[in-house]
C-alpha positions as CSV (number, residue, x, y, z in Angstrom):
1,X,39.0,-62.7,1.8
2,X,38.4,-59.2,3.3
3,X,40.1,-58.7,6.7
4,X,37.8,-58.4,9.6
5,X,37.5,-55.1,11.5
6,X,36.8,-56.9,14.7
7,X,40.0,-55.5,16.4
8,X,38.9,-51.9,15.9
9,X,35.1,-52.4,16.3
10,X,35.2,-51.0,19.9
11,X,36.8,-47.8,18.5
12,X,34.0,-47.4,16.0
13,X,31.1,-48.4,18.1
14,X,30.6,-44.9,19.6
15,X,32.1,-41.4,19.3
16,X,34.9,-40.6,21.7
17,X,34.3,-38.5,24.8
18,X,35.8,-35.3,23.2
19,X,33.6,-35.4,20.1
20,X,31.8,-32.1,20.0
21,X,29.0,-33.3,17.8
22,X,28.4,-36.9,19.0
23,X,24.8,-36.9,17.6
24,X,26.2,-36.6,14.1
25,X,28.5,-39.6,14.4
26,X,27.6,-42.8,12.7
27,X,29.5,-46.0,13.2
28,X,28.2,-47.3,9.9
29,X,29.4,-44.3,8.0
30,X,32.8,-44.6,9.8
31,X,33.2,-48.1,8.5
32,X,32.2,-47.1,5.0
33,X,34.8,-44.3,5.1
34,X,37.6,-46.6,6.1
35,X,36.7,-48.8,3.1
36,X,36.4,-46.1,0.6
37,X,38.6,-43.2,1.5
38,X,41.8,-42.8,-0.6
39,X,44.9,-42.0,1.4
40,X,48.2,-40.9,0.1
41,X,51.4,-41.9,2.0
42,X,54.5,-40.1,1.0
43,X,57.6,-42.0,2.0
44,X,58.2,-45.7,2.5
45,X,61.3,-45.6,4.7
46,X,61.6,-45.9,8.5
47,X,58.4,-43.9,9.3
48,X,56.6,-45.0,6.1
49,X,56.9,-48.7,6.7
50,X,55.3,-48.3,10.1
51,X,52.6,-46.0,8.9
52,X,51.4,-48.1,6.0
53,X,51.3,-51.2,8.3
54,X,49.2,-49.2,10.8
55,X,46.8,-47.9,8.2
56,X,46.2,-51.3,6.8
57,X,45.7,-52.9,10.2
58,X,43.2,-50.1,11.2
59,X,40.9,-50.9,8.2
60,X,42.1,-48.4,5.6
61,X,41.8,-50.2,2.3
62,X,42.8,-47.7,-0.4
63,X,46.3,-46.4,0.0
64,X,48.7,-45.0,-2.6
65,X,52.4,-44.8,-1.5
66,X,55.1,-42.7,-3.2
67,X,58.9,-43.1,-2.7
68,X,61.7,-42.4,-5.1
69,X,64.3,-44.6,-3.3
70,X,65.3,-48.2,-3.7
71,X,66.1,-50.6,-0.8
72,X,69.6,-50.3,0.5
73,X,71.4,-52.7,2.8
74,X,71.6,-49.9,5.4
75,X,67.8,-49.8,5.6
76,X,67.4,-53.4,6.8
77,X,68.0,-52.8,10.5
78,X,65.0,-50.5,11.0
79,X,62.7,-50.6,7.9
80,X,61.1,-53.9,8.8
81,X,59.2,-54.5,5.6
82,X,62.5,-55.0,3.7
83,X,64.8,-58.1,3.5
84,X,68.1,-58.7,1.9
85,X,66.5,-60.1,-1.3
86,X,64.7,-56.7,-1.7
87,X,68.0,-54.7,-2.1
88,X,67.9,-52.6,-5.2
89,X,64.1,-52.8,-5.6
90,X,61.8,-49.7,-5.3
91,X,60.7,-49.2,-1.7
92,X,57.2,-48.3,-2.6
93,X,56.7,-51.4,-4.7
94,X,58.1,-53.7,-2.0
95,X,56.2,-52.1,0.8
96,X,52.9,-52.5,-1.1
97,X,53.6,-56.1,-1.9
98,X,54.6,-57.0,1.7
99,X,51.5,-55.3,3.3
100,X,49.1,-57.0,0.9
101,X,50.8,-60.4,1.5
102,X,50.9,-60.0,5.3
103,X,47.6,-58.2,6.0
104,X,45.1,-58.6,3.2
105,X,45.7,-59.4,-0.5
106,X,42.5,-57.6,-1.4
107,X,43.8,-54.2,-0.2
108,X,44.1,-51.6,-2.9
109,X,47.7,-50.4,-2.4
110,X,49.2,-48.6,-5.3
111,X,52.9,-47.9,-5.4
112,X,54.5,-45.0,-7.2
113,X,58.3,-45.1,-7.8
114,X,59.0,-41.5,-8.5
115,X,59.6,-38.0,-7.1
116,X,56.5,-36.3,-5.8
117,X,57.2,-33.4,-8.2
118,X,56.8,-35.8,-11.1
119,X,53.0,-36.2,-10.5
120,X,50.4,-33.7,-11.5
121,X,48.1,-31.5,-9.3
122,X,45.2,-33.6,-10.5
123,X,46.8,-36.7,-9.1
124,X,47.0,-35.2,-5.6
125,X,43.4,-33.9,-5.8
126,X,42.2,-37.5,-5.7
127,X,43.0,-38.0,-2.0
128,X,41.1,-37.3,1.2
129,X,44.2,-37.3,3.4
130,X,47.9,-37.0,2.7
131,X,50.4,-38.5,5.2
132,X,54.1,-37.6,5.2
133,X,56.7,-40.0,6.5
134,X,59.6,-38.1,5.1
135,X,63.2,-37.3,6.1
136,X,63.3,-34.5,3.6
137,X,62.5,-30.8,4.2
138,X,62.3,-30.0,0.5
139,X,59.6,-32.6,-0.2
140,X,57.5,-31.5,2.8
141,X,57.6,-27.9,1.7
142,X,56.6,-28.8,-1.8
143,X,53.6,-30.9,-0.9
144,X,52.5,-28.4,1.8
145,X,52.5,-25.6,-0.7
146,X,50.6,-27.8,-3.2
147,X,47.9,-28.6,-0.8
148,X,47.5,-25.0,0.4
149,X,47.1,-24.0,-3.2
150,X,44.1,-26.3,-3.7
151,X,41.9,-24.5,-1.2
152,X,39.6,-21.7,-2.3
153,X,37.9,-19.0,-0.3
154,X,35.0,-21.4,0.5
155,X,37.4,-24.1,1.8
156,X,36.6,-26.3,-1.2
157,X,39.6,-28.5,-2.1
158,X,40.8,-28.8,1.5
159,X,42.9,-31.9,1.9
160,X,44.3,-32.5,5.5
161,X,48.0,-33.3,5.8
162,X,49.4,-35.4,8.6
163,X,53.2,-35.0,9.0
164,X,55.6,-37.0,11.1
165,X,59.3,-36.8,11.7
166,X,61.9,-38.4,13.9
167,X,65.4,-37.5,14.9
168,X,67.2,-39.9,17.2
169,X,65.1,-40.3,20.4
170,X,62.9,-37.3,19.4
171,X,60.0,-36.9,17.1
172,X,56.9,-34.9,16.2
173,X,53.5,-35.4,14.6
174,X,51.3,-32.6,13.4
175,X,48.0,-32.1,11.6
176,X,47.8,-29.4,9.0
177,X,44.4,-28.2,7.7
178,X,45.5,-26.0,4.8
179,X,44.6,-22.3,5.2
180,X,42.8,-23.1,8.6
181,X,45.8,-24.0,10.7
182,X,49.5,-23.2,10.5
183,X,51.2,-24.9,7.5
184,X,54.7,-26.4,7.3
185,X,56.2,-23.2,6.0
186,X,55.0,-21.3,9.1
187,X,57.4,-23.3,11.2
188,X,60.6,-23.3,9.2
189,X,62.3,-21.3,11.8
190,X,61.9,-24.2,14.3
191,X,64.2,-26.4,12.2
192,X,67.5,-27.1,13.8
193,X,70.5,-25.8,11.9
194,X,73.2,-28.2,10.7
195,X,76.1,-28.7,13.1
196,X,79.1,-26.7,12.0
197,X,82.6,-26.4,13.3
198,X,84.9,-23.4,13.3
199,X,87.3,-23.5,10.3
200,X,90.2,-22.5,12.5
201,X,89.6,-25.6,14.7
202,X,89.3,-28.1,11.9
203,X,92.3,-26.6,10.1
204,X,94.7,-26.2,13.0
205,X,93.7,-28.1,16.2
206,X,91.3,-30.9,15.5
207,X,90.1,-32.8,18.6
208,X,87.1,-34.9,17.4
209,X,86.6,-37.4,14.6
210,X,84.1,-35.0,13.1
211,X,86.8,-32.3,12.9
212,X,88.9,-34.7,10.7
213,X,86.0,-35.5,8.4
214,X,85.0,-31.8,8.0
215,X,88.7,-30.9,7.2
216,X,88.7,-33.6,4.5
217,X,85.4,-32.4,3.2
218,X,85.8,-28.6,3.3
219,X,89.5,-28.1,2.8
220,X,91.4,-31.2,1.5
221,X,88.9,-32.5,-1.0
222,X,88.8,-29.3,-3.1
223,X,92.7,-29.2,-3.0
224,X,93.1,-32.9,-4.1
225,X,90.2,-32.9,-6.6
226,X,89.8,-29.4,-8.0
227,X,86.7,-29.0,-10.1
228,X,85.3,-32.3,-8.9
229,X,82.3,-32.1,-6.7
230,X,82.0,-34.7,-3.9
231,X,79.1,-37.1,-4.5
232,X,77.8,-38.5,-1.2
233,X,75.9,-41.2,-3.1
234,X,79.0,-42.5,-4.8
235,X,80.7,-45.4,-2.9
236,X,84.0,-44.5,-4.5
237,X,83.8,-40.8,-3.4
238,X,82.8,-41.8,0.2
239,X,85.7,-44.3,0.4
240,X,88.2,-41.6,-0.7
241,X,86.7,-39.1,1.8
242,X,87.0,-41.8,4.5
243,X,90.7,-42.4,3.6
244,X,91.5,-38.7,3.7
245,X,89.8,-38.4,7.1
246,X,91.8,-41.4,8.4
247,X,95.0,-39.7,7.3
248,X,94.1,-36.6,9.2
249,X,93.1,-38.6,12.3
250,X,96.3,-40.5,12.3
251,X,98.3,-37.3,12.1
252,X,96.7,-35.9,15.3
253,X,96.2,-39.3,17.1
254,X,92.4,-39.1,16.9
255,X,90.5,-42.4,17.0
256,X,87.0,-43.6,16.0
257,X,86.9,-42.2,12.5
258,X,84.7,-44.8,10.7
259,X,83.2,-45.0,7.2
260,X,79.7,-44.8,8.6
261,X,80.6,-41.7,10.6
262,X,82.2,-40.1,7.6
263,X,79.0,-40.6,5.6
264,X,76.9,-39.3,8.4
265,X,78.9,-36.1,8.7
266,X,79.1,-35.3,5.0
267,X,75.4,-36.1,4.5
268,X,74.3,-34.7,7.9
269,X,72.6,-38.0,8.7
270,X,71.0,-38.3,12.1
271,X,70.8,-41.9,13.4
272,X,67.2,-43.3,13.1
273,X,65.8,-45.3,16.0
274,X,63.1,-47.9,15.3
275,X,61.2,-47.3,18.5
276,X,60.9,-43.6,17.8
277,X,59.7,-44.3,14.3
278,X,57.1,-46.7,15.7
279,X,55.8,-44.1,18.2
280,X,55.6,-41.2,15.7
281,X,54.0,-43.5,13.1
282,X,51.3,-44.6,15.6
283,X,50.6,-40.9,16.4
284,X,50.2,-40.1,12.6
285,X,48.1,-43.2,12.0
286,X,45.8,-42.3,14.9
287,X,45.2,-38.8,13.4
288,X,44.4,-40.3,10.0
289,X,41.9,-42.7,11.6
290,X,40.2,-39.8,13.4
291,X,40.1,-37.6,10.2
292,X,38.5,-40.4,8.2
293,X,36.0,-41.7,10.8
294,X,35.2,-38.4,12.6
295,X,35.1,-40.4,15.8
296,X,37.2,-37.9,17.7
297,X,38.6,-34.4,17.1
298,X,42.0,-34.3,15.6
299,X,45.2,-33.1,17.1
300,X,45.4,-29.3,17.5
301,X,47.9,-29.3,16.0
302,X,51.4,-30.2,17.0
303,X,52.7,-33.0,19.3
304,X,56.4,-33.4,20.2
305,X,57.9,-36.5,21.7
306,X,61.2,-36.9,23.5
307,X,62.7,-40.2,24.8
308,X,66.2,-39.0,25.6
309,X,66.2,-39.5,29.4
310,X,62.6,-40.5,30.0
311,X,59.4,-40.4,28.0
312,X,58.0,-36.9,27.5
313,X,55.3,-35.6,25.2
314,X,53.8,-32.1,24.8
315,X,50.9,-31.0,22.6
316,X,50.3,-27.4,21.6
317,X,48.7,-25.3,18.9
318,X,51.3,-23.8,16.5
319,X,50.0,-20.5,15.4
320,X,49.7,-19.4,11.8
321,X,52.3,-17.0,10.6
322,X,50.7,-13.9,9.1
323,X,53.7,-13.3,6.8
324,X,53.9,-16.9,5.7
325,X,54.5,-16.9,1.9
326,X,52.4,-20.0,1.5
327,X,49.3,-19.6,3.7
328,X,49.7,-16.0,4.9
329,X,49.6,-12.7,3.1
330,X,52.1,-14.1,0.6
331,X,54.4,-11.1,0.8
332,X,57.7,-11.2,2.6
333,X,59.3,-8.0,3.7
334,X,63.1,-7.7,4.1
335,X,65.7,-5.1,4.8
336,X,68.7,-5.2,2.5
337,X,72.1,-3.7,2.7
338,X,73.1,-1.0,0.3
339,X,76.3,-2.8,-0.6
340,X,74.5,-6.1,-1.5
341,X,75.0,-7.4,-4.9
342,X,72.3,-9.7,-6.4
343,X,74.5,-12.6,-5.4
344,X,74.3,-11.6,-1.7
345,X,70.5,-11.4,-2.0
346,X,70.5,-14.9,-3.5
347,X,72.7,-16.2,-0.6
348,X,70.2,-14.7,1.9
349,X,67.3,-16.6,0.1
350,X,69.3,-19.8,0.5
351,X,70.5,-19.5,4.1
352,X,67.8,-17.4,5.9
353,X,65.3,-19.5,8.0
354,X,62.6,-17.3,6.4
355,X,63.3,-18.8,3.0
356,X,65.7,-21.7,2.9
357,X,65.5,-22.0,-0.8
358,X,67.8,-24.2,-2.9
359,X,68.3,-22.6,-6.3
360,X,66.0,-19.5,-6.6
361,X,65.1,-17.4,-9.6
362,X,64.2,-13.8,-9.1
363,X,62.4,-11.3,-11.3
364,X,60.5,-8.0,-11.1
365,X,57.7,-6.7,-13.3
366,X,60.4,-5.0,-15.4
367,X,63.0,-7.7,-15.8
368,X,64.3,-11.2,-15.1
369,X,67.1,-10.5,-12.7
370,X,68.4,-14.1,-12.4
371,X,66.8,-17.3,-13.8
372,X,68.3,-20.5,-12.5
373,X,66.7,-22.5,-15.3
374,X,66.5,-23.1,-18.2
375,X,70.2,-23.1,-19.1
376,X,70.0,-20.4,-21.8
377,X,68.2,-18.0,-19.4
378,X,70.7,-18.7,-16.7
379,X,73.5,-17.8,-19.0
380,X,71.8,-14.6,-20.1
381,X,71.0,-13.4,-16.5
382,X,74.2,-14.6,-14.8
383,X,76.0,-11.3,-15.3
384,X,73.3,-9.6,-13.1
385,X,74.7,-11.5,-10.0
386,X,77.5,-9.0,-9.9
387,X,75.2,-6.0,-10.1
388,X,74.2,-3.9,-7.0
389,X,70.7,-5.0,-5.9
390,X,69.7,-1.4,-5.3
391,X,70.5,-0.6,-8.9
392,X,68.0,-3.2,-10.2
393,X,65.3,-3.1,-7.5
394,X,63.7,-0.1,-5.8
395,X,62.4,0.3,-2.3
396,X,58.9,-1.1,-2.1
397,X,59.2,-2.9,-5.4
398,X,58.0,-6.5,-5.5
399,X,60.4,-9.3,-6.4
400,X,58.9,-12.6,-7.6
401,X,61.0,-15.5,-6.2
402,X,60.5,-19.1,-7.6
403,X,62.4,-22.3,-6.6
404,X,62.2,-26.0,-7.2
405,X,61.4,-26.5,-3.5
406,X,58.0,-24.9,-3.9
407,X,55.3,-25.3,-6.6
408,X,54.3,-21.6,-6.0
409,X,56.2,-18.3,-6.2
410,X,57.1,-16.1,-3.3
411,X,56.6,-12.3,-3.3
412,X,59.4,-10.3,-1.6
413,X,59.4,-6.6,-1.0
414,X,62.6,-4.6,-0.1
415,X,61.5,-2.2,2.7
416,X,64.8,-0.4,2.9
417,X,68.5,-0.4,1.9
418,X,70.6,0.1,5.0
419,X,74.2,0.9,5.8
420,X,77.0,2.1,3.6
421,X,77.7,1.5,0.0
422,X,80.9,-0.5,0.6
423,X,81.0,-4.1,1.7
424,X,82.5,-4.5,5.1
425,X,85.9,-6.3,5.2
426,X,86.2,-9.6,7.1
427,X,88.9,-10.1,9.7
428,X,91.1,-12.2,7.5
429,X,91.3,-9.5,4.8
430,X,92.2,-7.0,7.5
431,X,94.9,-9.2,8.9
432,X,96.4,-9.8,5.4
433,X,96.3,-6.2,4.3
């Protein structure tokens, strides 16, 4: 039995007061669109569970959901579609089954238990709207670049992207119309940096539980386990890190070091709050509903929410960034130091808010400077990391930068090499000399 749309009939009966072309609105067409439009939801976690429920209850009948994770016991307190019996099962599969069972068994909900990078471009071209309920910057950047790449000069291939995110009592929802509005890459510099602590404090005068955990992670783990990289997804490694942190805390009389806090610090986990997820998911679902039915104009284009002390929302239009490597001119201009080696340039690509890449490869028209993959190219180009950048790249020469975080390549131009030829000494080397 097909679920009735009676609960949303009033919303479809007439266009909203802000609809700029009310004469073109058709309630009949809106209903048809809800039944036939294919929607892609990326993420079936805290936000995703809320969004897929909202979409189903507002009449959307064709939904694909992608998630690469399985249900964990830590998900059960806020991801309401999951129960203890679901632990270990793919989130996307469980979410699809639960929504069909609770809302309408005739809904066409297709789960995909995989990474978004594992699916082809033709797969993504099938959808009219993409909704992101992710907690991962890398995945957002990847799908954003993919959707921008679909649009030609006549705006054919344009697939709107609705993105939501939450962080404690705060959250945001935005609508991205690829090439027309600012894309996700345009706003990378708005992302908050990871909380860091001075090395001198964690090494000599720890005062907080977090100081003990950072000491265990940055200083003691490499000493106790040389050559062994800490795995935050390994229970054994987390237990060992917790034990080391407790030892440090006991030495300085610091309390409240817990296993959950240890995991939160080493993985930079920000506590998720179910009510924030529900609010942001509602905002995202509302935008999807408007995009599909054309009953009202969509958000232009960014809404922020804060529930720290009281409820506050603010909507504004985030401007396109002319130098955005995804939706702008495609060329990034940087000023390098004369003393930079290729490895310093690579570090800049990883840490700068302009790039925030993970494992970049760089090349010019003349040569491959450094290739992160495949392994044999990495081995061949690794010696170049020690070479001076100015020796391999000239002023004004274009560098092609690729990375797993993006399905496209960036173009970077060195405008100038500044400063002296010798790398400045840091304070520790001066003190030890």
